[in-house]
C-alpha positions, 0 to 999 in steps of 0.5 A: 499707716502711721497714726498721731501719738500722744505727746506729754510736754516736759516744760519750764519758764525761764528767766525772761518768761518764755516756757520752754521744754520737750514733747516725749511719747505718753508711752515713756512718760512713767520714766520720765517722771523720775529721770527727766530730761537733760537740758543745758543750762546754758539754755536758760540765757537765752532771750525771746529771741534768736540770741542767747546772753553770756552765762557760767556754764557754757557748752558742757554743763546740763540740768536734769528738768524732772517733771512735778506731777501735781502741776500736770495738765491735760485738755481735750480739744475734741476728737481727732485733736491733739490734747494740750498735754503738759506737766511742769518741771523743776530743774536738778543738777546731774548729781539730784539736787537742787538746780541753783538757777531753777525759778520755780526752786527759787519760788519753793525756797522763798515760800519754805523761808516764809512759813518757817519764818513766820508760819504763813503761806502767800495766796495768789492769783493771776489777773492777766490781759492778752491781746488778739489778732486775727481776722474779725477783729472790729473796734468797739467800744472798751468793756462793752457788750459788744466787745465781749459778744465779738466773739462769744464762742471763742471766749467759750472755749476759753474759760472751758479750757481754763476750767479743764486745766484746773485753773478756776477761771473767774472772769473773762472780760473785754478791755480798753484796747480793741481785741484786748482782754483779760481774764482772772482765776482764783488764787492757789497756794504757794508754787501752785500759784506760779504754776496756775500763772504759767498755765493759763497764758498756755492754755488761752494761746492753745485756744486762740492757736485753734481758732485762727488767732494769735493771743499775746499777752506781751506788756505794749501789743502796740506802741499807741494802744493800751498795755497788758499787765499782768497784775498779782493779787495775793495775801496770806494764810496759815497753812491750814487755809486760815486768812492772816490778812486781815485786821479791822481795827488797823490802818488799812485793814491789814494785820499786823505781818501783812503791813510788814509784807507790804511794807517790805515790797514798797521798799524794794519796789524800785528793784523788784521792777527789774524782776516783774515788768522785765522789758524794754517794752515794760516800760512803755506802759508803766508811769503817771496817770497810765492806771499801771503805776508810776510810784512806789506806795501804797493805797487803797483801791486806788490804780495809781499806787503801785502796791493797792488794798482790794476792798471786798464787797460789803459782807460778814467779818469771815468773809471779808477777812478770807477776801481782803488782799493787796494787788501788785501792779506793776508786772507784765507778763515778761517777767517769770511768774516764779521770779516775780512771785519769789520777790515778793514773797523775799520783799514781804518777809524782809519787811516783817522781819525788820518789822517796818511800819505800814506805808502812808496810804495815799488816796490820791494820784501820787503824780499830782500832789507834787514833789515836795509831798511825795518826798515827805511821804518818802513815795519815790518814782519808779524806774522808766526804763529797764536800764534804770530799773536794772542799776536800782536792782544792781544797788538793792543790797538786799535783793541782790542776797537773795539770788545764786551767783549763777542765777544773779550773773545770769539774769542781768546778762540777759536783761542787759542783752535784751537792751542790746538788741533793742537798741537802734529799733523804734517803739513800734519794731520793739512792740512787734517783736515782743508781741510775737514773742509773747 
């Protein structure tokens, strides 16, 4: 009788933030490390559903999805249970060159330019909210010990699995919604931060499945209930790991380069939304008074600011330098982490190169200060729909310049296809479709 055989999943995260790929026998993985597996380039035009957008490749062209060994993850679940074993891949062309539409390579390129032009690296971590659905999830007070203790064994399993996956979990907490939780992990440097954002979600989903639940990272699980963010915390550091974000003598405590980096993100944020909050239900979550950002501005510990400076607990000067970071809030898990991080790096690098001044530090709700004061401070409203976000994206020549022609064309086509597919659905129906997809 045949017994179960170990498989490793050769994975990539595509333009709609879905992890796709193929499983191969572990015995054959040694050879696959060099040859990878073939994948129709047109597969990059898939929506989160059973639909594909127009694309420049058609049925003929293929990419070689080639494992990045440093990203390999294996999580064991006990005797007789198959492990979760996966490795992220880079896309190459048939002649071995970098595929110009590979999201992981898109991030690598942005990081390389940041390091070459500024001598700095990105240090980033995910703060991911998700919705559990399944049996035995009674109502509980938000953020309460009761909500936390409803599923204590499941939470412990998730944290243990994340630790085994090398994701370095820091907190696991009940959130505002019924069955809603949040996990945060330590930062990682460079492309490993993007890998971590993918791996954390897949590990959480796997543990939930094994317990009879589903974990959805959709931005709005239900139309009338709280949404899920995927906030990105980040800082700058030198290649040898020295913090480069904090300068106590400067406004906001940001170093000159960090201030320029923040200014670049704020300037391009209306366009960035199409890359970081990249689905129709993303905009059911965003907006003023939602603690999820409605205006492109910078604040200090201000959760209505789309970009905020996170102050560390009072401690030594060294600890402050190490922990000082910024949080980008208009992001969710329908975005591809590699594209989202690359967009932040590119926008920040543009701000540094242009020597943009630090934006005004907003210490109140930007909606409440009124239109006249917002105009005087240069604060602009963020898009209210994916259609509006795409218009801002297409109108930003700087952001457009970061993309290859193929990647740009396909990304826009996929997002417009999503809009088309949702056009005649109610908010409840849209939320259900994305809840099941993510």
